C-alpha positions, 0 to 999 in steps of 0.5 A: 229134515236134514241136519249138518254133522261133522266128521272128526279125526283125533279131535280135529274137525275135517268135513261137514256134511248132511244126514237125517240124524246122528246115527245115519251120519255115523253109518254113512262115514263108516261105510262110504268108501269114497269119502274114507279113501279121500280122507286117507289121501288128502292132506292138511299141513303135509299129513293125511286127514286120516291115517286109516285106523283112527276112529272117525267120530261124528257129532252135530256141527257148530254154528261156524261149521254149519256156515262153512257147509252152507257157503260150500253148498251155495258155491256148488249150486252156482257151478252145477246145474243138477246140484243136490245140496245134501251131497255137499261135503265141506272141508273144514281144514285147508287141504292139498291133494298130493296125487293131483286127482282132485284138480 
């Protein structure tokens, strides 16, 4: 059964995602280069979500963070035909993309 986890950078919750357990969640965040790259590029309040060096810590999501993940999952399921909810990433802070790549 999949659980919702949160990746924190310097004590700030930045994304909610799903994994089987906390070990798998930490391994995923440590090795998923596309996500790590996005965290280094995407910004909140004019600064990157991640500086590329600070450890990214994984923990179980709070009720509110689980709800944010669920809202994003529902939104994506309505937009995409072959949607897999376990691939959903929900940003927990407002983000901007200075490169324009995500627009």
